Every structure is written in structure tokens, then in C-alpha cells.
PDB file as gemmi writes it, atoms N, CA and C in Angstrom:
CRYST1    1.000    1.000    1.000  90.00  90.00  90.00 P 1                      
ATOM      1  N   ILE A   1      34.565 -19.120  32.637  1.00  0.00           N  
ATOM      2  CA  ILE A   1      33.338 -19.027  33.392  1.00  0.00           C  
ATOM      3  C   ILE A   1      33.469 -19.958  34.585  1.00  0.00           C  
ATOM      4  N   VAL A   2      33.272 -19.440  35.763  1.00  0.00           N  
ATOM      5  CA  VAL A   2      33.354 -20.239  36.981  1.00  0.00           C  
ATOM      6  C   VAL A   2      31.928 -20.528  37.444  1.00  0.00           C  
ATOM      7  N   THR A   3      31.616 -21.794  37.680  1.00  0.00           N  
ATOM      8  CA  THR A   3      30.286 -22.185  38.134  1.00  0.00           C  
ATOM      9  C   THR A   3      30.391 -22.909  39.468  1.00  0.00           C  
ATOM     10  N   ALA A   4      29.289 -22.953  40.195  1.00  0.00           N  
ATOM     11  CA  ALA A   4      29.269 -23.593  41.513  1.00  0.00           C  
ATOM     12  C   ALA A   4      29.570 -25.088  41.428  1.00  0.00           C  
ATOM     13  N   ASP A   5      29.162 -25.738  40.330  1.00  0.00           N  
ATOM     14  CA  ASP A   5      29.384 -27.176  40.213  1.00  0.00           C  
ATOM     15  C   ASP A   5      30.562 -27.531  39.312  1.00  0.00           C  
ATOM     16  N   ALA A   6      31.360 -26.532  38.910  1.00  0.00           N  
ATOM     17  CA  ALA A   6      32.552 -26.720  38.075  1.00  0.00           C  
ATOM     18  C   ALA A   6      32.219 -27.340  36.725  1.00  0.00           C  
ATOM     19  N   MET A   7      30.978 -27.138  36.256  1.00  0.00           N  
ATOM     20  CA  MET A   7      30.531 -27.656  34.964  1.00  0.00           C  
ATOM     21  C   MET A   7      29.881 -26.510  34.202  1.00  0.00           C  
ATOM     22  N   LEU A   8      30.118 -26.455  32.902  1.00  0.00           N  
ATOM     23  CA  LEU A   8      29.548 -25.425  32.039  1.00  0.00           C  
ATOM     24  C   LEU A   8      28.367 -26.028  31.294  1.00  0.00           C  
ATOM     25  N   HIS A   9      27.151 -25.493  31.492  1.00  0.00           N  
ATOM     26  CA  HIS A   9      25.934 -25.988  30.865  1.00  0.00           C  
ATOM     27  C   HIS A   9      25.580 -25.067  29.704  1.00  0.00           C  
ATOM     28  N   VAL A  10      25.379 -25.641  28.500  1.00  0.00           N  
ATOM     29  CA  VAL A  10      25.191 -24.851  27.287  1.00  0.00           C  
ATOM     30  C   VAL A  10      23.910 -25.281  26.573  1.00  0.00           C  
ATOM     31  N   GLY A  11      23.083 -24.305  26.183  1.00  0.00           N  
ATOM     32  CA  GLY A  11      21.853 -24.576  25.440  1.00  0.00           C  
ATOM     33  C   GLY A  11      21.153 -23.298  25.038  1.00  0.00           C  
ATOM     34  N   ARG A  12      19.916 -23.387  24.546  1.00  0.00           N  
ATOM     35  CA  ARG A  12      19.238 -22.180  24.079  1.00  0.00           C  
ATOM     36  C   ARG A  12      18.493 -21.447  25.181  1.00  0.00           C  
ATOM     37  N   GLY A  13      18.225 -22.104  26.313  1.00  0.00           N  
ATOM     38  CA  GLY A  13      17.504 -21.448  27.397  1.00  0.00           C  
ATOM     39  C   GLY A  13      18.295 -20.282  27.965  1.00  0.00           C  
ATOM     40  N   TRP A  14      17.633 -19.509  28.803  1.00  0.00           N  
ATOM     41  CA  TRP A  14      18.288 -18.362  29.434  1.00  0.00           C  
ATOM     42  C   TRP A  14      19.416 -18.826  30.342  1.00  0.00           C  
ATOM     43  N   PRO A  15      20.471 -18.015  30.480  1.00  0.00           N  
ATOM     44  CA  PRO A  15      21.551 -18.366  31.398  1.00  0.00           C  
ATOM     45  C   PRO A  15      21.056 -18.388  32.842  1.00  0.00           C  
ATOM     46  N   ARG A  16      21.807 -19.008  33.720  1.00  0.00           N  
ATOM     47  CA  ARG A  16      21.421 -19.114  35.133  1.00  0.00           C  
ATOM     48  C   ARG A  16      21.125 -17.759  35.748  1.00  0.00           C  
ATOM     49  N   GLY A  17      21.925 -16.760  35.405  1.00  0.00           N  
ATOM     50  CA  GLY A  17      21.712 -15.416  35.948  1.00  0.00           C  
ATOM     51  C   GLY A  17      20.368 -14.836  35.557  1.00  0.00           C  
ATOM     52  N   GLY A  18      19.783 -15.314  34.467  1.00  0.00           N  
ATOM     53  CA  GLY A  18      18.479 -14.853  34.009  1.00  0.00           C  
ATOM     54  C   GLY A  18      17.360 -15.796  34.389  1.00  0.00           C  
ATOM     55  N   GLY A  19      17.634 -16.734  35.298  1.00  0.00           N  
ATOM     56  CA  GLY A  19      16.609 -17.658  35.765  1.00  0.00           C  
ATOM     57  C   GLY A  19      16.571 -18.986  35.031  1.00  0.00           C  
ATOM     58  N   GLY A  20      17.518 -19.249  34.138  1.00  0.00           N  
ATOM     59  CA  GLY A  20      17.547 -20.507  33.389  1.00  0.00           C  
ATOM     60  C   GLY A  20      18.502 -21.508  33.999  1.00  0.00           C  
ATOM     61  N   ASP A  21      18.731 -22.603  33.281  1.00  0.00           N  
ATOM     62  CA  ASP A  21      19.634 -23.640  33.804  1.00  0.00           C  
ATOM     63  C   ASP A  21      20.901 -23.761  32.980  1.00  0.00           C  
ATOM     64  N   ASN A  22      21.221 -22.722  32.197  1.00  0.00           N  
ATOM     65  CA  ASN A  22      22.431 -22.738  31.375  1.00  0.00           C  
ATOM     66  C   ASN A  22      23.384 -21.631  31.809  1.00  0.00           C  
ATOM     67  N   ASP A  23      24.670 -21.888  31.638  1.00  0.00           N  
ATOM     68  CA  ASP A  23      25.676 -20.860  31.868  1.00  0.00           C  
ATOM     69  C   ASP A  23      25.922 -20.078  30.584  1.00  0.00           C  
ATOM     70  N   VAL A  24      25.749 -20.741  29.442  1.00  0.00           N  
ATOM     71  CA  VAL A  24      25.957 -20.117  28.138  1.00  0.00           C  
ATOM     72  C   VAL A  24      24.703 -20.335  27.303  1.00  0.00           C  
ATOM     73  N   ARG A  25      24.181 -19.280  26.715  1.00  0.00           N  
ATOM     74  CA  ARG A  25      22.980 -19.364  25.886  1.00  0.00           C  
ATOM     75  C   ARG A  25      23.380 -19.392  24.413  1.00  0.00           C  
ATOM     76  N   LEU A  26      22.959 -20.430  23.691  1.00  0.00           N  
ATOM     77  CA  LEU A  26      23.232 -20.543  22.261  1.00  0.00           C  
ATOM     78  C   LEU A  26      22.156 -19.804  21.475  1.00  0.00           C  
ATOM     79  N   LEU A  27      22.560 -18.969  20.555  1.00  0.00           N  
ATOM     80  CA  LEU A  27      21.644 -18.226  19.696  1.00  0.00           C  
ATOM     81  C   LEU A  27      22.151 -18.268  18.261  1.00  0.00           C  
ATOM     82  N   LEU A  28      21.235 -18.302  17.312  1.00  0.00           N  
ATOM     83  CA  LEU A  28      21.621 -18.223  15.903  1.00  0.00           C  
ATOM     84  C   LEU A  28      21.488 -16.780  15.439  1.00  0.00           C  
ATOM     85  N   GLN A  29      22.401 -16.380  14.595  1.00  0.00           N  
ATOM     86  CA  GLN A  29      22.446 -15.010  14.110  1.00  0.00           C  
ATOM     87  C   GLN A  29      21.881 -14.939  12.691  1.00  0.00           C  
ATOM     88  N   ALA A  30      21.052 -13.928  12.445  1.00  0.00           N  
ATOM     89  CA  ALA A  30      20.506 -13.682  11.106  1.00  0.00           C  
ATOM     90  C   ALA A  30      21.577 -13.031  10.244  1.00  0.00           C  
ATOM     91  N   ARG A  31      21.354 -12.992   8.949  1.00  0.00           N  
ATOM     92  CA  ARG A  31      22.341 -12.403   8.032  1.00  0.00           C  
ATOM     93  C   ARG A  31      22.641 -10.941   8.347  1.00  0.00           C  
ATOM     94  N   ASP A  32      21.648 -10.229   8.903  1.00  0.00           N  
ATOM     95  CA  ASP A  32      21.856  -8.805   9.219  1.00  0.00           C  
ATOM     96  C   ASP A  32      22.555  -8.601  10.562  1.00  0.00           C  
ATOM     97  N   GLY A  33      22.903  -9.690  11.246  1.00  0.00           N  
ATOM     98  CA  GLY A  33      23.621  -9.597  12.515  1.00  0.00           C  
ATOM     99  C   GLY A  33      22.722  -9.642  13.737  1.00  0.00           C  
ATOM    100  N   SER A  34      21.420  -9.573  13.546  1.00  0.00           N  
ATOM    101  CA  SER A  34      20.489  -9.643  14.676  1.00  0.00           C  
ATOM    102  C   SER A  34      20.311 -11.103  15.110  1.00  0.00           C  
ATOM    103  N   VAL A  35      19.763 -11.304  16.294  1.00  0.00           N  
ATOM    104  CA  VAL A  35      19.488 -12.650  16.782  1.00  0.00           C  
ATOM    105  C   VAL A  35      18.229 -13.168  16.103  1.00  0.00           C  
ATOM    106  N   ASP A  36      18.327 -14.353  15.534  1.00  0.00           N  
ATOM    107  CA  ASP A  36      17.175 -14.997  14.897  1.00  0.00           C  
ATOM    108  C   ASP A  36      16.509 -15.884  15.946  1.00  0.00           C  
ATOM    109  N   GLU A  37      15.525 -15.310  16.685  1.00  0.00           N  
ATOM    110  CA  GLU A  37      14.868 -16.033  17.770  1.00  0.00           C  
ATOM    111  C   GLU A  37      14.155 -17.284  17.267  1.00  0.00           C  
ATOM    112  N   GLN A  38      13.554 -17.220  16.093  1.00  0.00           N  
ATOM    113  CA  GLN A  38      12.813 -18.374  15.561  1.00  0.00           C  
ATOM    114  C   GLN A  38      13.760 -19.537  15.266  1.00  0.00           C  
ATOM    115  N   ALA A  39      14.874 -19.261  14.598  1.00  0.00           N  
ATOM    116  CA  ALA A  39      15.849 -20.317  14.304  1.00  0.00           C  
ATOM    117  C   ALA A  39      16.526 -20.800  15.582  1.00  0.00           C  
ATOM    118  N   SER A  40      16.756 -19.884  16.529  1.00  0.00           N  
ATOM    119  CA  SER A  40      17.395 -20.254  17.789  1.00  0.00           C  
ATOM    120  C   SER A  40      16.537 -21.232  18.583  1.00  0.00           C  
ATOM    121  N   ALA A  41      15.225 -21.174  18.404  1.00  0.00           N  
ATOM    122  CA  ALA A  41      14.323 -22.074  19.124  1.00  0.00           C  
ATOM    123  C   ALA A  41      14.525 -23.530  18.721  1.00  0.00           C  
ATOM    124  N   LEU A  42      15.211 -23.774  17.592  1.00  0.00           N  
ATOM    125  CA  LEU A  42      15.450 -25.135  17.129  1.00  0.00           C  
ATOM    126  C   LEU A  42      16.646 -25.790  17.825  1.00  0.00           C  
ATOM    127  N   ILE A  43      17.439 -25.010  18.545  1.00  0.00           N  
ATOM    128  CA  ILE A  43      18.577 -25.530  19.300  1.00  0.00           C  
ATOM    129  C   ILE A  43      18.047 -26.121  20.602  1.00  0.00           C  
ATOM    130  N   SER A  44      18.603 -27.213  21.053  1.00  0.00           N  
ATOM    131  CA  SER A  44      18.160 -27.842  22.295  1.00  0.00           C  
ATOM    132  C   SER A  44      18.248 -26.884  23.466  1.00  0.00           C  
ATOM    133  N   ARG A  45      17.274 -26.985  24.342  1.00  0.00           N  
ATOM    134  CA  ARG A  45      17.279 -26.142  25.544  1.00  0.00           C  
ATOM    135  C   ARG A  45      18.508 -26.446  26.391  1.00  0.00           C  
ATOM    136  N   ARG A  46      18.867 -27.703  26.495  1.00  0.00           N  
ATOM    137  CA  ARG A  46      20.097 -28.095  27.175  1.00  0.00           C  
ATOM    138  C   ARG A  46      20.892 -28.889  26.168  1.00  0.00           C  
ATOM    139  N   HIS A  47      21.920 -28.293  25.571  1.00  0.00           N  
ATOM    140  CA  HIS A  47      22.626 -28.890  24.451  1.00  0.00           C  
ATOM    141  C   HIS A  47      23.776 -29.799  24.895  1.00  0.00           C  
ATOM    142  N   PHE A  48      24.652 -29.274  25.731  1.00  0.00           N  
ATOM    143  CA  PHE A  48      25.774 -30.088  26.213  1.00  0.00           C  
ATOM    144  C   PHE A  48      26.350 -29.479  27.479  1.00  0.00           C  
ATOM    145  N   ASP A  49      27.136 -30.275  28.189  1.00  0.00           N  
ATOM    146  CA  ASP A  49      27.836 -29.849  29.395  1.00  0.00           C  
ATOM    147  C   ASP A  49      29.324 -30.100  29.177  1.00  0.00           C  
ATOM    148  N   VAL A  50      30.150 -29.213  29.731  1.00  0.00           N  
ATOM    149  CA  VAL A  50      31.607 -29.345  29.617  1.00  0.00           C  
ATOM    150  C   VAL A  50      32.213 -29.210  31.016  1.00  0.00           C  
ATOM    151  N   TRP A  51      33.199 -30.037  31.313  1.00  0.00           N  
ATOM    152  CA  TRP A  51      33.917 -29.948  32.567  1.00  0.00           C  
ATOM    153  C   TRP A  51      35.325 -30.500  32.361  1.00  0.00           C  
ATOM    154  N   ILE A  52      36.169 -30.319  33.347  1.00  0.00           N  
ATOM    155  CA  ILE A  52      37.542 -30.829  33.309  1.00  0.00           C  
ATOM    156  C   ILE A  52      37.618 -32.080  34.190  1.00  0.00           C  
ATOM    157  N   GLU A  53      38.142 -33.147  33.624  1.00  0.00           N  
ATOM    158  CA  GLU A  53      38.317 -34.393  34.361  1.00  0.00           C  
ATOM    159  C   GLU A  53      39.744 -34.883  34.125  1.00  0.00           C  
ATOM    160  N   ASN A  54      40.506 -35.029  35.201  1.00  0.00           N  
ATOM    161  CA  ASN A  54      41.906 -35.441  35.094  1.00  0.00           C  
ATOM    162  C   ASN A  54      42.669 -34.552  34.110  1.00  0.00           C  
ATOM    163  N   GLU A  55      42.460 -33.251  34.237  1.00  0.00           N  
ATOM    164  CA  GLU A  55      43.137 -32.223  33.438  1.00  0.00           C  
ATOM    165  C   GLU A  55      42.778 -32.267  31.949  1.00  0.00           C  
ATOM    166  N   ARG A  56      41.663 -32.932  31.600  1.00  0.00           N  
ATOM    167  CA  ARG A  56      41.231 -33.013  30.205  1.00  0.00           C  
ATOM    168  C   ARG A  56      39.786 -32.549  30.099  1.00  0.00           C  
ATOM    169  N   PRO A  57      39.481 -31.681  29.116  1.00  0.00           N  
ATOM    170  CA  PRO A  57      38.088 -31.263  28.958  1.00  0.00           C  
ATOM    171  C   PRO A  57      37.219 -32.414  28.451  1.00  0.00           C  
ATOM    172  N   MET A  58      36.053 -32.565  29.081  1.00  0.00           N  
ATOM    173  CA  MET A  58      35.091 -33.606  28.723  1.00  0.00           C  
ATOM    174  C   MET A  58      33.769 -32.936  28.355  1.00  0.00           C  
ATOM    175  N   LEU A  59      33.020 -33.572  27.465  1.00  0.00           N  
ATOM    176  CA  LEU A  59      31.723 -33.071  27.036  1.00  0.00           C  
ATOM    177  C   LEU A  59      30.698 -34.183  27.186  1.00  0.00           C  
ATOM    178  N   ARG A  60      29.533 -33.841  27.749  1.00  0.00           N  
ATOM    179  CA  ARG A  60      28.413 -34.770  27.822  1.00  0.00           C  
ATOM    180  C   ARG A  60      27.293 -34.214  26.968  1.00  0.00           C  
ATOM    181  N   VAL A  61      26.818 -35.009  26.017  1.00  0.00           N  
ATOM    182  CA  VAL A  61      25.735 -34.599  25.130  1.00  0.00           C  
ATOM    183  C   VAL A  61      24.436 -34.637  25.928  1.00  0.00           C  
ATOM    184  N   ALA A  62      23.732 -33.509  25.973  1.00  0.00           N  
ATOM    185  CA  ALA A  62      22.465 -33.420  26.698  1.00  0.00           C  
ATOM    186  C   ALA A  62      21.278 -33.374  25.737  1.00  0.00           C  
ATOM    187  N   SER A  63      21.517 -33.069  24.477  1.00  0.00           N  
ATOM    188  CA  SER A  63      20.452 -32.972  23.486  1.00  0.00           C  
ATOM    189  C   SER A  63      19.932 -34.353  23.104  1.00  0.00           C  
ATOM    190  N   THR A  64      18.610 -34.521  23.082  1.00  0.00           N  
ATOM    191  CA  THR A  64      18.039 -35.803  22.675  1.00  0.00           C  
ATOM    192  C   THR A  64      18.286 -36.075  21.196  1.00  0.00           C  
ATOM    193  N   ASN A  65      18.624 -35.026  20.431  1.00  0.00           N  
ATOM    194  CA  ASN A  65      18.933 -35.176  19.014  1.00  0.00           C  
ATOM    195  C   ASN A  65      20.397 -35.532  18.780  1.00  0.00           C  
ATOM    196  N   GLY A  66      21.189 -35.537  19.831  1.00  0.00           N  
ATOM    197  CA  GLY A  66      22.603 -35.834  19.683  1.00  0.00           C  
ATOM    198  C   GLY A  66      23.393 -34.606  19.248  1.00  0.00           C  
ATOM    199  N   LEU A  67      24.650 -34.827  18.930  1.00  0.00           N  
ATOM    200  CA  LEU A  67      25.576 -33.753  18.599  1.00  0.00           C  
ATOM    201  C   LEU A  67      26.674 -34.320  17.723  1.00  0.00           C  
ATOM    202  N   ARG A  68      27.157 -33.543  16.790  1.00  0.00           N  
ATOM    203  CA  ARG A  68      28.295 -33.953  15.954  1.00  0.00           C  
ATOM    204  C   ARG A  68      29.531 -33.170  16.388  1.00  0.00           C  
ATOM    205  N   ILE A  69      30.602 -33.915  16.594  1.00  0.00           N  
ATOM    206  CA  ILE A  69      31.895 -33.312  16.902  1.00  0.00           C  
ATOM    207  C   ILE A  69      32.877 -33.879  15.901  1.00  0.00           C  
ATOM    208  N   ASN A  70      33.493 -33.001  15.128  1.00  0.00           N  
ATOM    209  CA  ASN A  70      34.412 -33.425  14.059  1.00  0.00           C  
ATOM    210  C   ASN A  70      33.747 -34.424  13.120  1.00  0.00           C  
ATOM    211  N   MET A  71      32.509 -34.154  12.769  1.00  0.00           N  
ATOM    212  CA  MET A  71      31.707 -34.946  11.827  1.00  0.00           C  
ATOM    213  C   MET A  71      31.304 -36.310  12.373  1.00  0.00           C  
ATOM    214  N   LYS A  72      31.595 -36.606  13.628  1.00  0.00           N  
ATOM    215  CA  LYS A  72      31.197 -37.877  14.228  1.00  0.00           C  
ATOM    216  C   LYS A  72      29.980 -37.643  15.115  1.00  0.00           C  
ATOM    217  N   ALA A  73      28.933 -38.464  14.932  1.00  0.00           N  
ATOM    218  CA  ALA A  73      27.695 -38.326  15.696  1.00  0.00           C  
ATOM    219  C   ALA A  73      27.848 -38.937  17.085  1.00  0.00           C  
ATOM    220  N   HIS A  74      27.304 -38.233  18.072  1.00  0.00           N  
ATOM    221  CA  HIS A  74      27.296 -38.700  19.458  1.00  0.00           C  
ATOM    222  C   HIS A  74      25.875 -38.562  19.976  1.00  0.00           C  
ATOM    223  N   GLY A  75      25.323 -39.625  20.558  1.00  0.00           N  
ATOM    224  CA  GLY A  75      23.962 -39.626  21.068  1.00  0.00           C  
ATOM    225  C   GLY A  75      23.863 -39.026  22.454  1.00  0.00           C  
ATOM    226  N   VAL A  76      22.634 -38.831  22.904  1.00  0.00           N  
ATOM    227  CA  VAL A  76      22.377 -38.253  24.216  1.00  0.00           C  
ATOM    228  C   VAL A  76      23.102 -39.058  25.295  1.00  0.00           C  
ATOM    229  N   ASP A  77      23.664 -38.352  26.248  1.00  0.00           N  
ATOM    230  CA  ASP A  77      24.437 -38.877  27.381  1.00  0.00           C  
ATOM    231  C   ASP A  77      25.799 -39.437  27.003  1.00  0.00           C  
ATOM    232  N   SER A  78      26.210 -39.293  25.727  1.00  0.00           N  
ATOM    233  CA  SER A  78      27.571 -39.697  25.339  1.00  0.00           C  
ATOM    234  C   SER A  78      28.582 -38.817  26.046  1.00  0.00           C  
ATOM    235  N   LEU A  79      29.679 -39.420  26.489  1.00  0.00           N  
ATOM    236  CA  LEU A  79      30.790 -38.688  27.062  1.00  0.00           C  
ATOM    237  C   LEU A  79      31.897 -38.637  26.034  1.00  0.00           C  
ATOM    238  N   VAL A  80      32.352 -37.420  25.729  1.00  0.00           N  
ATOM    239  CA  VAL A  80      33.336 -37.228  24.669  1.00  0.00           C  
ATOM    240  C   VAL A  80      34.543 -36.484  25.228  1.00  0.00           C  
ATOM    241  N   PRO A  81      35.731 -37.103  25.249  1.00  0.00           N  
ATOM    242  CA  PRO A  81      36.935 -36.372  25.617  1.00  0.00           C  
ATOM    243  C   PRO A  81      37.262 -35.383  24.503  1.00  0.00           C  
ATOM    244  N   LEU A  82      37.511 -34.142  24.854  1.00  0.00           N  
ATOM    245  CA  LEU A  82      37.776 -33.109  23.854  1.00  0.00           C  
ATOM    246  C   LEU A  82      39.264 -32.881  23.677  1.00  0.00           C  
ATOM    247  N   ALA A  83      39.627 -32.557  22.465  1.00  0.00           N  
ATOM    248  CA  ALA A  83      41.007 -32.203  22.153  1.00  0.00           C  
ATOM    249  C   ALA A  83      41.024 -30.783  21.577  1.00  0.00           C  
ATOM    250  N   ASP A  84      42.170 -30.199  21.486  1.00  0.00           N  
ATOM    251  CA  ASP A  84      42.311 -28.862  20.942  1.00  0.00           C  
ATOM    252  C   ASP A  84      41.689 -28.809  19.536  1.00  0.00           C  
ATOM    253  N   GLY A  85      40.783 -27.870  19.306  1.00  0.00           N  
ATOM    254  CA  GLY A  85      40.166 -27.699  17.988  1.00  0.00           C  
ATOM    255  C   GLY A  85      38.835 -28.391  17.809  1.00  0.00           C  
ATOM    256  N   ASP A  86      38.407 -29.223  18.763  1.00  0.00           N  
ATOM    257  CA  ASP A  86      37.110 -29.907  18.654  1.00  0.00           C  
ATOM    258  C   ASP A  86      35.960 -28.913  18.763  1.00  0.00           C  
TER     259      ASP A  86                                                      
END                                                                             
């Protein structure tokens, strides 16, 4: 995904093309394969941002609830260097 600011914004809100501030919209799937809108509403509107810095993918936590990566908790505004499989 190519963005104007070279950063990928991920959350539950609508993607930028649909008038939102995210490039990728996170949704939870129900057991029958349909989108579970009610459960999806529990995901942060702006969950995290990803970009490349010095040839390495970086993640910034945007959710006020934080985020777990490889079972390690990261608080809002944490910067996390990503490795393959994270």
C-alpha cells in the first residue's frame, strides 16, 4: 500500500478512500464468516501506524489501550522495531 506520507495507518475506522483516517480497516469476523460490526467496534479507531525507518519496519502504538506484540505489552505512543513474524 502506497500512501502520501509513507506511513500505513491501521484501525477500525473507514479507510482514507472512504473518508476515514486509516489506510487499513480492522474488522472482526463472526463464526459464519460475516463481519461482526458490534465486536469490531471494540477495536481502536486508530490502532497503530507502520513505516520503514533505516530499512527496518517500525510500529507506533496509537491505541490508548496499548498493543501486545509477541506477548509483550506496549503502551500508547510506544515505538516498536518489527522483525519477521511479529
